[in-house]
N, C-alpha and C positions, 0 to 999 in steps of 0.2 A: 287243336282248337277248332270249333265249328266256324264255318264261314259267316262273316257279317252279312246282313241283309242290306245290300246297297245296289243301286242300279248298275247294270253292266257298263263297263267302260267302252265308249265309242265316240265317233265323231271327231271334231276338230279340237284338239287339246294343245294350245300353244305353250312352248317352253318360255318361261319368263326370263328376262334379262335382269341382272342385279344392278340397280342404279347406285352410284356412290357419291358421297359428299366429297368436298375438296380435301378433307382430312382422311379419306379412305374408308369411312364408315358406311354401312348400308343406309341409303336414303329412304326412310320409311314413307315419307309423304309421296315421293315419286313412285315408289313401288305400289302404293295404294292406287295412285292414278293409273298406272299400267294395268293393274288387275281390273279396275273399274272399266277401263276402255276395252279390255279383252272381252268381258261379258257383254258390254253394250254392243260390241261388234259381232257377236254371235258365237263366241267360244262355248264349247260344251264343258269346259273345265280349264284348269291351268296345271302346269308342270314345272317342277324345279329339276333341272338336269344339267347337261354338260355346258350349254351356252349360258347357264346361270352362273358360270365360273366356279362351280363347286369344288373343282380340283385345286383352286387357289384360295378359297375362302378359309380353309382350316377347319378344325373340329368345331370350335365354338361358333364361328361364322356360319357354318352350314346349319347348325341347330337353330341359330337366331333367324336365319332366312326361312327355314321351315316353319318356325313359330309365327312369324309375321304373315307368311302366305296363308297358312291355315286360319289365322285370325281374321284376315280380310276376306278371304274367299269362302268362308264357312257357309254351307247350305245353299250355295249358288251354282254349284256344278261339281264335277269330279276334281279332286286334288291328288296329284301324283308327286311323290317326293323321292328323288334319287338317293339311294342308300349304299351304293357300291363303295367298297373300301379295300385297303390292302390286306386286311385280316378279317377272318370270320367274326371274332368278338366285336370289332368296331362296326362291321356291317350290321350285326344284330342290334347293337346299341342304337344306330341310326334308324333301323327299321322299327324297333319297338317304340322309340321316341315319336316317329311319324304316326304310328297307329294311335298312340296316346293323345296326339294332337287332333285326331279326327280325320287324318288323310284317308282318301278312298282306296289308295293303292300305293305300293312302293315300286321303284324301278331300280335295277342294279346292273352295272357293267362288271365284268371280271376285274380282278386286280390288274393294274397297269405295269407294275414293277417286275412282274414275272409272268412267263407264259405257262399256263397250267395245262396239264393233260386233260383229256375228256373226263376221266374219273374224278380228278381234283376239281374241275369246273362244276361237275354235277353235285359233288359234296358241298361245295361253296353255296350254290344256289339253293340246294335242298335245305341247308341249315337256315338260310334266311326265310324261306317259305314256311318252314316248320315253326319258326319263332313268333309268327304273327297269324292273325285270322283274316287279314285283308289280302287281296291279290298281290302277286309279284309279277312285274313285267321284266322279262329277261332281255336285256339289251346288249346287242353286239354293236359296239361303237368303233369297230376296227377300221372304219374308213378314215378315222383321224386319231384314234388312241386305242391302245391295247391290242389284243389278239382276237382273231375270229373264234366263234364258238361252233363246235362240231354238231352236225345235225343229230347225232345220237344223244347229245345232252338234252336237246329240246324234247326228243321223243321220250326219254326216261322221266324227265320232270313232268311232262303231261300225263304220263301213265301213273306216276306217283301221286300227283295232286289234283288232276282233273282240270278241265278247261275253264272252270269258274275261278280257279285259284292261280293259274299260270297263264299269262299272256306273253306275247313275243314282240320284239322290236329288232328284227334282223337288219343289219346295215352293211354286211360284208358284200363286196362286189363279186360277181354281177348281181345287183340287188333283185331285179325282177325274177330271173331264173331261180335264184336261191329261195325267194319267197314262194315260188310255185312248188319247189321241191318240198318245202316244209308243209305247205297246204296239202299236197298230194300224199305225202308220207303219213299224214294224220287224217286222211280221208275227209278233209275240210273241217276237222274239229278245232284246229289251232286258231286262236283269235290273235290276229296279227295287226300291229301298228306300223305305219310307214314313217320313216324319220329322215328323209333326204332333204329337208328344207323346202320341199315342193317340186324339186326338179324331176323326180320320178313318180309324182303323185298320180298322174293320169294312168301310167302303166301299172302301177301297184294297185290302184283302185279296181282295175279290170281283172286283177288276179285274186281279188276277194278280201282285201283288208277291211277291218272294222273301224279304223280311224287313222288319223295322221297327227303328228306332233311337230309342227313347223316352229320357226322362230316367231316372236310376237310382231316383228317389224312388218311382215307382209300379211298379217292376219286377215285384213278385209278382203284382199285378193284370194287368199286360200279358202276362206269361208264361201265366197262367191263361186270359186272353182269347185269346191265340194258339192255345193247345191246344183251346179251345172252337171256334174258327174251323176248325181242321184237322178236328175231329170233326163239324162242321156242326151243333152243338147250339145252336139259336137261343135257347132259353130261357136257357141259360147265357151265351151271347154278350151278350144285352141286360141280364141281371142284373149283369154285370161292366162292360159298356161305358158304361152310363148314369152311374154315379158317376165313372168315369174321365173321361168327356166333361165333366162338371160341373167337375171339378178343373182340367182343361186350359183350359176356357173362362176361368176366373179367371186362369190364367197368361198367356193370350194377350192380355188386356186391356192389359198393360203391355209387350208385346214381349219382347225378350230379358231385360230386367231383371225382368219379371214371372215368367218361368220361373226365373231365378236365385233370386229372393227366396223364392218359394213352395217350390221344390224343395229348397233348402237348409234351409228351415224343417222340411219333412217328414223330411229325413235326420236332423236333430237330434231331432225328435219320435220317430223310430225308435230313437234311441240310437246311431246310426252316426257322427254328427258331434258334436263337443263344442260347436260354435258355428255361427252362420250368417254368418260373415264373408265379404264379397265384396271384390274388388279395386275400389277407388274411382277415379273418381267413378261413382256410379250415379244414375239418374233416378227410381227408384221404390223404395219400401220397403213391406212388408206392414203394413197397419193392423189394428187390433183386430177390426173387423167382417169384413174379408176373412179374417183368421185363424180367426175363429169359423166361417165358412162352410166354409173348408178342413177344419177339424176335423170338421164334420158329414158332409161328403162322404167324407172319408177313413174315418170310422167305418163308413159304408155300404159302402165298397169292402171293408174288412176283414171285415165281417159276411158279404158275399157269398163271400169266400174261405173 
């Protein structure tokens, strides 16, 4: 298929959290409020990804969330829908559904139930990219789920589809050096997003990323930090980045569940979410002492803004 004529993906694209009603359904009204706030705060688009709880939403829940997000965010910025699945047929189903809804791009992690070889990984991502005409963002989420993606996979996909069709979101540690390896191996051609929640944003920006995908909870801080990075205002950069890094360090201690618990807490604290409900089961909940430290760091970020 020929590539769709859409603006290049770039800038600050926050990953949406999925608000839930007391009965466990997607809270449409709160989701709309979250999306409205994201664009008002300066987001260049929105993303459905790991902290949207897609691994726990199930097949129909994932499709419903994609439909709601595309309906509300339509024509206001980039829309990225995560489509990674345990099988190629299901991933293609999600990807083609997202394109039909009007998504700007899809993003995919490898299957999480099995560790694929480089050849199998490349075949998986190639099948997704070939099934749609919008870009695919290849995501390595091995910091908290799945296995890392070999550099050779990135290079083959870029050669096969080109930089307008394939973007990258490498998250394997060490993030900065790995990002530079990808940049250098592609002679700067690779278009790379950072996805560390903001803790590595300053370092990654200086290595040549085109954008970042933080959680929605710290969006005002991340937007201001991105603007400071563009302006090369070091005093402003570190005034903002230090409390952001402190907050994300607390989230990282419990992996994906740490991000979910603290980010939903902050969205409730902001008045955007009526509750902090997550799809169960989860392995970690925020305790009183963690919450107190989150409050202190959040206050410092707000003071910097």
